[in-house]
C-alpha positions in Angstrom: 22.9 153.9 124.9 22.6 152.1 128.2 22.9 153.1 131.9 26.2 152.3 133.7 26.3 152.1 137.5 29.5 152.6 139.5 30.8 154.7 142.4 31.5 158.4 141.6 35.3 157.8 141.6 35.0 155.0 139.0 32.5 157.0 136.9 35.2 159.7 136.5 37.6 157.2 135.0 35.2 155.0 133.2 36.9 154.9 129.9 40.2 153.8 131.5 38.5 151.1 133.6 36.7 149.9 130.4 40.1 149.5 128.7 41.4 147.2 131.5 38.9 144.3 131.0 39.7 144.6 127.2 43.4 144.0 128.0 42.5 140.9 130.1 40.1 139.7 127.3 42.9 139.8 124.7 46.1 138.8 126.4 48.4 139.0 123.4 51.5 138.3 125.5 50.3 135.6 127.9 53.7 134.9 129.3 54.0 138.4 130.8 53.2 138.7 134.5 51.4 142.0 134.9 47.9 140.7 134.0 47.2 138.8 137.3 47.9 141.9 139.4 45.7 143.9 137.1 42.9 141.3 137.4 43.1 141.4 141.2 42.6 145.1 141.3 39.8 145.5 138.7 36.1 145.7 139.4 34.0 142.9 137.9 31.7 143.9 135.1 28.1 142.7 135.0 25.8 143.0 132.0 22.1 142.7 132.9 20.0 142.3 129.8 16.2 142.3 130.0 13.3 141.4 127.6 14.7 140.5 124.2 11.2 139.0 123.6 8.8 141.9 123.8 5.8 140.0 125.3 7.9 138.8 128.3 7.0 141.7 130.4 8.3 141.4 133.9 12.0 141.7 133.3 11.9 145.3 132.1 9.9 146.5 135.1 12.3 144.6 137.4 15.3 146.3 135.6 13.9 149.7 136.7 13.7 148.6 140.3 17.3 147.3 140.0 18.5 150.6 138.5 16.7 152.6 141.3 18.2 150.5 144.0 21.7 150.9 142.7 21.3 154.7 142.0 19.4 155.6 145.2 20.5 153.0 147.7 22.6 154.2 150.6 23.0 151.1 152.6 26.3 149.3 153.1 25.3 146.4 150.8 24.8 148.7 147.8 28.1 150.5 148.5 30.1 147.3 148.8 28.5 146.0 145.6 29.4 149.0 143.6 32.9 149.2 145.1 33.5 145.8 143.6 31.8 145.9 140.2 30.4 148.0 137.4 26.8 147.2 136.5 25.5 147.8 133.0 21.7 147.5 132.5 20.0 147.0 129.2 16.4 147.5 130.4 14.6 146.7 127.2 16.2 144.8 124.3 13.1 144.8 122.1 11.1 148.0 122.3 9.2 147.2 119.1 7.9 144.0 120.3 6.9 145.4 123.8 5.1 148.3 122.3 3.2 146.0 120.0 2.2 143.8 122.9 1.3 146.7 125.2 -1.1 147.8 122.5 -2.7 144.4 122.5 -3.1 144.4 126.2 -4.8 147.8 126.1 -7.0 146.5 123.3 -8.1 143.4 125.2 -8.4 144.9 128.7 -11.6 144.1 130.5 -13.3 145.8 133.5 -13.2 142.6 135.5 -9.6 141.2 136.0 -8.9 138.1 133.9 -6.9 135.4 135.7 -7.4 132.6 133.1 -4.2 132.3 131.1 -6.1 131.0 128.0 -7.7 134.4 127.7 -6.8 136.6 124.8 -5.6 139.2 127.3 -2.8 136.9 128.3 -1.8 135.7 124.8 -2.1 138.6 122.4 -2.8 137.9 118.7 -0.8 137.6 115.5 2.1 138.3 115.5 2.2 139.0 119.3 5.2 140.8 120.8 8.0 138.2 120.8 9.9 139.5 117.8 11.2 142.8 116.7 9.8 145.0 113.9 10.7 142.6 111.1 9.5 139.7 113.2 13.0 138.2 113.9 13.6 136.4 117.2 16.7 138.3 118.2 17.6 135.7 120.8 18.7 133.5 117.9 20.6 136.3 116.2 23.8 136.8 118.3 26.0 134.7 116.0 24.4 136.0 112.8 24.0 139.8 113.6 21.4 140.4 111.0 19.4 142.9 112.9 20.6 146.4 113.9 19.6 145.9 117.5 21.9 142.8 117.7 24.8 144.6 116.0 24.7 147.5 118.4 24.7 145.2 121.4 27.6 143.1 120.1 29.7 146.2 119.7 28.9 147.4 123.2 29.6 144.0 124.8 32.9 143.8 122.9 33.9 147.1 124.4 33.1 146.1 128.0 34.0 142.4 128.0 31.7 141.6 131.0 32.6 138.9 133.5 28.9 138.2 134.1 26.0 138.2 131.6 22.4 137.7 132.5 19.4 137.5 130.1 15.9 137.8 131.5 12.9 135.9 129.9 9.5 134.5 130.6 8.0 131.1 129.9 4.6 129.3 130.2 2.4 131.0 132.8 1.7 127.7 134.7 5.5 127.2 135.2 7.7 128.5 138.0 11.2 130.0 137.6 14.2 128.6 135.8 17.9 129.7 136.0 21.3 128.2 134.9 23.0 125.8 134.7 21.6 124.2 131.7 21.6 120.5 131.0 23.1 118.4 128.1 23.5 118.9 125.2 26.4 121.2 126.1 28.3 123.0 123.4 31.8 121.4 123.4 33.4 124.8 123.3 31.9 126.0 126.6 34.7 127.0 128.9 35.2 124.8 132.0 35.2 127.7 134.4 31.8 128.9 133.2 30.1 125.6 134.2 31.8 125.9 137.6 30.5 129.4 138.2 27.0 128.7 136.9 26.6 126.1 139.6 27.9 128.4 142.3 25.6 131.3 141.2 22.7 128.8 141.1 23.3 127.7 144.7 23.3 131.3 145.9 20.2 132.2 143.9 18.4 129.1 145.2 19.0 130.3 148.8 17.4 133.6 148.0 14.3 131.9 146.6 14.2 129.4 149.5 14.1 132.2 151.9 10.8 133.4 150.3 9.4 130.0 149.7 9.4 130.3 145.9 9.7 127.3 143.7 12.3 127.1 141.0 14.5 124.6 139.0 17.5 124.4 136.7 18.2 122.3 133.6 15.2 120.1 132.5 14.3 121.6 129.1 17.1 124.1 129.0 20.1 122.7 127.1 23.2 124.7 126.3 24.0 123.6 122.8 23.2 126.5 120.4 25.6 129.5 120.7 23.3 132.1 119.3 21.2 132.8 122.4 22.1 135.9 124.4 23.7 134.3 127.4 25.2 131.3 125.4 27.0 133.7 123.1 28.3 135.6 126.1 29.5 132.5 127.8 31.5 131.5 124.7 33.1 135.0 124.9 34.1 134.2 128.5 31.3 135.7 130.6 29.6 133.7 133.3 26.1 133.2 131.9 22.7 133.2 133.5 19.2 132.8 132.1 16.0 133.8 134.0 12.8 132.2 132.9 9.9 133.5 135.0 6.4 132.2 134.5 4.8 134.6 132.1 2.1 136.9 133.7 1.1 139.5 131.2 -1.0 141.5 133.6 -3.0 141.2 136.8 -2.5 137.6 137.8 -2.9 134.0 136.6 -4.8 131.3 138.6 -2.7 128.1 139.1 -4.0 124.5 139.3 -3.9 124.5 143.1 -6.1 127.6 143.1 -3.5 130.2 144.1 -3.0 133.4 142.1 0.4 134.1 140.6 0.5 137.9 140.4 2.4 140.1 138.0 3.8 141.9 141.0 5.4 138.7 142.2 6.8 138.0 138.7 8.6 141.3 138.8 9.7 140.7 142.4 11.4 137.3 141.4 13.3 139.0 138.6 14.4 141.7 141.0 15.5 139.3 143.7 17.4 137.2 141.2 19.2 140.2 139.8 20.3 141.6 143.2 21.3 138.1 144.5 23.5 137.6 141.4 25.1 141.0 141.5 25.8 140.7 145.2 27.4 137.2 144.7 29.5 138.6 141.8 30.8 141.4 144.1 31.7 139.0 146.9 33.7 136.7 144.5 35.2 139.4 142.3 38.8 138.5 142.6 38.3 134.8 141.9 35.9 135.5 139.0 38.2 138.0 137.2 41.2 135.8 137.8 39.4 132.8 136.2 38.4 135.1 133.3 42.0 135.9 132.6 43.1 132.3 133.1 40.5 131.1 130.5 41.7 133.8 128.0 45.3 132.6 128.4 44.1 129.1 127.5 43.1 130.4 124.1 46.3 132.1 123.0 50.0 131.5 122.9 52.2 128.5 122.4 50.9 126.7 125.5 47.2 127.3 124.6 44.7 124.5 125.5 42.8 125.3 122.2 44.2 123.0 119.4 46.0 124.9 116.7 43.9 125.1 113.6 43.0 127.6 110.9 39.9 128.2 108.9 40.7 129.1 105.3 38.1 130.8 103.2 38.7 131.4 99.5 37.4 134.7 98.0 34.8 133.9 95.3 32.9 135.6 92.6 30.0 136.3 95.0 31.5 139.5 96.4 28.4 140.5 98.3 28.2 137.3 100.3 31.9 137.3 100.9 31.7 140.9 102.3 28.8 139.8 104.5 30.8 137.0 105.9 33.8 139.2 106.6 31.6 141.8 108.1 30.3 139.3 110.6 33.8 138.2 111.5 34.7 141.9 112.1 31.6 142.7 114.2 32.3 139.7 116.4 35.9 141.0 116.8 37.6 137.9 115.5 41.2 138.1 114.3 41.2 137.7 110.5 44.3 137.4 108.4 45.1 137.1 104.7 47.8 135.0 103.0 50.4 137.2 101.3 51.5 134.3 99.1 50.4 130.9 97.9 50.9 128.0 100.4 50.1 124.3 100.9 48.2 122.9 103.8 46.3 119.8 105.0 43.0 119.4 106.8 39.4 118.9 105.7 36.7 120.6 103.6 33.3 121.5 104.9 31.9 118.1 103.9 34.5 116.4 106.1 36.7 115.2 103.2 40.4 115.0 104.0 42.7 117.2 101.9 46.5 116.8 101.9 49.0 119.4 100.7 46.2 121.4 99.1 47.3 124.5 97.2 45.8 127.8 98.5 46.3 131.0 96.6 47.6 134.3 97.9 44.7 136.3 99.3 43.1 133.3 101.0 41.4 134.5 104.2 42.8 132.8 107.3 41.1 132.8 110.7 43.2 131.1 113.4 41.6 129.2 116.2 44.1 130.4 118.7 42.9 133.9 119.5 41.2 135.5 122.5 37.6 134.6 121.3 38.6 131.1 120.3 35.6 129.4 122.0 33.1 131.6 120.2 35.0 131.4 116.9 35.0 127.6 117.0 31.4 127.3 117.9 30.4 129.5 115.0 32.7 128.2 112.3 33.5 124.5 112.9 31.8 122.2 110.5 30.9 119.2 112.7 30.5 119.9 116.4 29.6 116.7 118.2 27.5 115.9 121.3 28.7 113.7 124.1 28.2 109.9 123.8 26.0 110.0 126.9 23.8 112.6 125.3 23.4 110.5 122.1 22.3 107.6 124.3 19.8 109.7 126.2 18.5 111.3 123.0 17.9 107.9 121.3 16.1 106.5 124.3 13.9 109.7 124.5 13.0 109.3 120.8 12.2 105.6 121.1 10.1 105.9 124.3 8.4 109.3 123.8 9.0 110.3 120.2 10.6 113.7 121.2 14.0 115.2 121.1 15.9 116.6 124.0 17.3 119.4 121.8 15.5 122.6 122.6 15.2 124.1 119.1 18.4 124.4 117.0 20.8 121.7 116.0 23.1 122.9 113.2 24.4 126.4 112.2 27.9 126.3 110.7 28.5 129.8 109.3 30.7 128.8 106.4 27.9 126.5 105.2 25.1 129.1 105.7 27.1 131.7 103.8 28.0 129.0 101.2 31.6 130.1 101.0 34.4 127.7 100.0 36.0 127.0 103.4 38.5 124.5 104.9 39.6 123.7 108.4 43.4 123.3 108.3 45.7 121.7 110.7 48.0 124.1 112.6 48.5 127.8 112.8 48.3 130.1 109.7 51.4 130.1 107.4 54.2 132.5 108.2 53.8 135.9 106.5 50.0 136.1 106.9 49.0 139.6 107.7 45.9 141.2 109.3 43.2 141.6 106.7 42.6 145.1 105.5 39.0 146.3 105.0 37.6 145.4 101.5 37.4 148.4 99.2 34.4 148.8 96.9 34.9 148.5 93.2 36.9 151.4 91.9 34.1 152.2 89.4 30.5 151.2 89.1 30.5 151.0 85.3 33.3 149.9 83.1 33.2 150.7 79.4 30.3 153.2 79.8 30.4 154.0 76.1 29.4 150.4 75.2 27.1 150.4 72.1 25.6 146.9 72.9 24.9 146.1 76.6 26.1 146.1 80.2 26.5 142.9 82.3 26.1 142.3 86.0 27.9 139.2 87.1 25.2 136.7 88.3 27.6 135.0 90.7 27.2 138.1 93.0 24.0 138.2 95.2 23.9 141.9 94.6 23.0 141.4 90.9 19.5 140.3 91.9 18.9 143.4 94.0 20.4 145.6 91.3 18.2 144.1 88.6 15.1 144.7 90.8 16.1 148.3 91.5 16.8 149.0 87.8 13.4 147.6 86.8 11.7 149.8 89.3 13.4 152.8 87.6 12.0 151.6 84.3 15.0 149.9 82.9 14.5 146.7 80.9 16.8 143.8 82.0 17.5 140.3 80.7 18.9 137.3 82.5 21.1 134.5 81.1 19.9 131.0 81.6 23.2 129.5 80.4 26.9 130.5 80.9 28.2 132.8 78.2 31.3 134.7 77.1 31.4 138.2 75.6 34.6 140.3 74.9 36.7 137.4 76.2 35.1 137.4 79.6 33.2 134.4 81.0 29.9 135.0 82.9 27.8 132.5 84.7 24.1 131.8 84.2 22.0 134.2 86.2 24.0 137.2 85.0 21.9 140.3 84.2 22.2 142.2 80.9 20.9 145.6 80.2 20.9 146.2 76.4 20.9 149.5 74.6 18.3 148.2 72.2 15.8 147.2 74.9 16.1 150.6 76.5 15.8 153.0 73.6 12.6 154.3 75.2 14.2 154.9 78.6 13.5 158.5 79.5 16.7 159.2 81.5 20.4 158.6 81.2 20.7 154.8 81.1 24.4 154.7 82.1 23.8 157.1 85.0 20.9 154.9 86.2 23.1 151.8 86.1 25.9 153.6 87.8 23.7 154.8 90.7 22.3 151.4 91.4 25.6 149.6 91.1 27.4 152.1 93.3 24.7 151.6 96.0 25.1 147.8 95.7 28.9 147.8 95.4 28.6 146.1 92.1 30.4 146.5 88.7 28.5 146.7 85.5 30.7 145.9 82.5 29.9 147.3 79.1 30.4 144.8 76.2 31.2 145.7 72.6 29.9 142.5 71.0 27.0 140.1 71.6 28.7 137.3 69.7 29.5 134.3 71.9 32.4 132.1 70.6 31.7 128.6 69.5 28.5 127.0 70.9 28.2 129.6 73.6 25.0 131.7 73.4 24.7 134.9 71.4 22.9 137.9 72.7 20.0 137.7 70.3 19.3 134.0 71.0 16.8 132.3 73.4 19.2 132.2 76.3 18.8 135.8 77.4 15.3 136.0 78.8 13.5 139.3 79.1 12.5 140.2 82.7 9.4 142.0 83.7 9.2 144.6 86.5 8.3 142.8 89.7 4.9 143.6 91.2 5.2 141.7 94.5 2.6 140.8 97.0 3.4 139.0 100.3 0.6 137.1 102.2 0.6 137.6 106.0 -1.4 137.4 109.2 -3.3 134.3 110.3 -2.6 131.5 109.5 0.8 132.5 108.2 3.7 131.9 110.6 5.1 135.2 111.9 8.7 134.1 111.5 8.3 133.0 107.9 6.4 136.3 107.1 9.2 138.3 108.8 11.9 136.5 106.7 10.1 137.3 103.4 9.2 140.8 104.5 12.8 141.6 105.6 14.4 140.0 102.5 12.3 141.9 100.0 12.0 145.2 101.9 15.5 145.4 103.5 17.9 143.2 101.6 16.5 143.6 98.0 15.1 147.0 98.7 12.0 146.5 96.6 8.5 147.7 97.1 5.8 145.1 97.8 2.1 144.9 98.9 1.4 143.0 102.1 -1.9 141.1 101.9 -4.1 139.7 104.7 -4.4 135.9 104.2 -8.0 136.0 105.3 -8.9 138.5 102.5 -6.9 136.8 99.8 -10.0 135.5 98.1 -11.3 139.0 97.5 -8.0 140.5 96.3 -7.4 141.4 92.7 -4.3 139.3 92.0 -4.0 140.7 88.5 -2.1 143.6 90.0 0.8 141.4 90.9 3.1 139.1 89.0 4.8 137.6 92.1 2.9 136.2 95.1 4.9 135.1 98.2 3.1 132.7 100.6 5.4 132.2 103.7 5.4 129.1 105.9 2.1 128.3 107.6 -0.3 129.4 104.9 -1.6 126.0 103.8 -5.1 126.6 105.2 -5.3 130.0 103.5 -4.7 128.3 100.1 -7.2 125.5 100.2 -10.2 127.4 98.9 -8.1 129.7 96.7 -6.6 127.0 94.5 -8.8 127.6 91.4 -7.9 131.3 91.6 -4.2 130.6 92.0 -4.1 128.1 89.2 -5.7 130.6 86.8 -3.3 133.3 88.0 -0.2 131.0 87.6 -1.4 129.9 84.2 -1.7 133.5 83.2 2.0 134.0 84.0 2.1 134.7 87.7 5.0 133.4 89.8 3.9 131.8 93.0 6.5 131.4 95.8 5.2 129.1 98.5 7.6 128.3 101.4 7.6 125.5 104.0 4.2 124.1 104.9 2.6 126.5 102.4 4.6 124.7 99.7 3.5 121.4 101.2 -0.1 122.3 100.8 0.4 122.8 97.1 2.5 119.7 96.6 -0.4 117.4 95.9 -1.2 115.0 93.0 -4.8 116.3 93.1 -5.8 119.8 94.2 -2.2 121.0 94.0 0.1 123.0 91.8 3.3 122.1 90.1 5.2 118.7 90.1 6.7 118.8 93.6 5.5 116.1 95.9 5.9 115.3 99.6 7.6 112.1 100.7 4.6 110.4 102.4 2.6 110.9 99.2 5.0 109.0 97.0 5.8 106.0 99.2 4.6 103.6 96.5 6.4 105.4 93.7 10.0 105.3 94.9 11.2 103.4 91.8 9.8 106.2 89.6 11.5 109.0 91.6 14.7 107.0 92.1 14.9 106.5 88.3 14.5 110.2 87.8 17.4 110.9 90.1 19.6 108.3 88.5 18.9 109.7 85.0 19.8 113.2 86.3 23.1 111.9 87.7 23.9 109.8 84.7 23.1 112.7 82.4 25.9 114.6 84.0 28.4 111.8 84.5 27.9 109.3 81.7 30.6 108.8 79.0 29.7 106.4 76.2 32.1 103.7 75.0 32.6 104.5 71.2 33.4 100.8 70.4 30.1 99.6 72.0 28.2 102.5 70.5 29.2 101.7 66.9 29.1 97.9 67.4 27.1 95.8 64.9 25.8 93.6 67.8 23.5 94.5 70.6 25.0 94.4 74.1 24.9 91.0 75.7 24.3 92.5 79.2 22.4 95.7 80.0 23.2 97.2 83.4 20.3 99.3 84.8 21.8 101.9 87.1 18.8 102.0 89.4 19.2 98.3 90.1 22.8 98.5 91.3 23.0 97.3 94.9 19.4 96.0 95.0 18.7 92.4 96.0 15.5 90.5 97.0 11.9 91.4 96.4 10.6 94.9 96.6 9.0 95.6 100.0 5.2 96.0 100.1 3.7 99.4 100.3 2.7 98.8 104.0 6.3 97.7 104.8 7.7 100.8 103.1 5.4 103.0 105.2 6.4 101.1 108.4 10.1 101.6 107.6 9.6 105.3 106.9 7.7 105.8 110.2 10.6 104.1 112.1 13.3 106.2 110.3 11.3 109.4 111.0 11.8 108.9 114.7 15.4 109.6 114.3 15.2 112.6 111.9 17.3 115.4 113.4 15.6 118.5 114.8 17.6 120.5 112.3 20.6 119.9 110.1 22.5 121.0 107.1 22.3 118.9 103.9 24.6 119.0 100.9 22.0 119.2 98.1 23.0 118.7 94.5 21.4 121.2 92.2 19.8 121.2 88.8 22.2 123.3 86.7 19.6 124.0 84.1 17.0 125.6 86.4 16.8 129.4 86.9 16.1 128.7 90.6 19.8 127.5 91.1 21.5 130.5 89.4 24.4 131.5 91.5 24.9 128.1 93.0 27.7 125.7 92.6 27.5 121.9 92.1 25.8 121.6 95.5 24.3 124.0 97.9 24.0 123.8 101.7 20.3 123.3 102.6 18.6 123.7 106.0 16.3 121.0 107.3 14.2 121.9 110.3 11.9 118.9 110.9 9.4 119.8 108.2 9.8 120.6 104.5 13.4 121.0 103.3 12.6 124.2 101.4 
């Protein structure tokens, strides 16, 4: 729920008023002439969103002052403002984070006011208050909608289609105040009218600050490239965006270098003045702003649309859980999604940029046309290869060469089809004739097929849900096996990673085995198929052989707190607790040395835990040798990837600079082992080959560079490593880690370890 402010007459017809912006936001018949008149008569809609980062305090307190002023104000300015617009206030987007941070403030409060911003009072402690309960940064979540808070807000914004959207933040306490417009890099899908209005709002907001002698700025570090921030997402929907970044004052005041005190009261005042200035400016320019909103939407649809005609085609795959997730995201974003009612041919490119021509697509292919009311947001989320301007590339390279830093704020790549790893194509032109609106996907008609099977039940390992189902079944006391090789039973093919529950393994199960399987599979929208034979045809594995590995009930521990990174911990916590739905123990990294690890067979060390592992290596080695599974992520994995004082065979790049030939040879052997086809004539020849071609020597010339030269080259190349990107990584098709993957998997790189 959220407060809505409007005159009494408008409040009485609020539902009808809300329907009108929705009509303008989705002009299905752009040639009809009634919309401009409607736009001229409508109030503008403002969405004022405060404090998505819970430790950025001043915005929420300012929102209460804004609400009071609008509700209780009787002066002419307030009346004129509300006569021209509807104001929606979201006063606190992150109550979990704010509550956590307020508790820290209370815990660190002193009798004497602290004005040193390095004090614990002004900074909190692990994990601070920035993130929500599961430690997600919700200001990166608008295009992913993983968190319930985000999903609720997306639904509400989709209902109202605001013309103006503001998000309130705080930044470093020695800073001043930032607002839009942002600087390059700019998302190429950002509507032209948004940039125009950002500048005009900024000019007006600057005057309000000038009148009080407050310092401020625009641009500088604030680019507008990533579409998943609150206001960026809204701008790509068609809302004029604004971002407030007030110097963070947690409580009392902070002393600045010139000796002045920047008070919390002043921080709240700046957020309040900014809010009222923007709302007043919106009211004064209502007709032009709503008219521009309609004009922009008309550029997205119809035969004369400015948006190029293209279609994203997504093929349904065996991974039903992930496919449902993808379609759920398309639905919650309110995108138009169609399905092909028959097979068709089309040209375009795949997600690796490879051209396809007259490619055959089957009936049932999911089709998402670019020409639709939310075209700008759709393209920014789905396109495979968004590109920055040539000028930005020049500026970026110069910045890297001179100062060794990127101009990108924090996120570079995010293509949704890649992150979901669905088979997707970007086709030229509109969807084929006959494509119809996609109907909601129905769950499997039954959770267990062939329930009277005397042998076993199979969960298809291509489906992500099979992992969660196996975990839930084992928690109920069911013994499960996993296939490490593709197999075929009863004429059906199953991939490696598929889960089997055999009758023989579970003779001691105390309950009804089939009912237990049915309950878990129904919960996970998964089908368990009973098989009547464990004999695999030909060389395919049989059920009693070595390729069906017995699993053990997971006893999971996750390491958290300092020095673990809060984001990495939150990801592991959320995945195991929420996505997989499994119980786990959450350990304090500082107490890891005294923990009895024999209670656990899985230990997860998220990113940032390298220091916590240094004096625990002997303990961990003994535990792993005894059968424990250690999952270390990011820099924690890096801390273990050592020749000495490490675990496993993984190594970091700087540590193997002098061993490139050895690693390159291993890669070539792996590749040749998949691709090589021997020549029978040469194989059975009585004479040895006259010439031997060594694959790892192909393309090489000259002497091998010295170790020092290799390091110099690596240091130079490292300057230009992207801040974040998506890599197409080939996978080892014999490793259990890659079960459920195709020939390659999209991998995220974020300036540190790849995985």
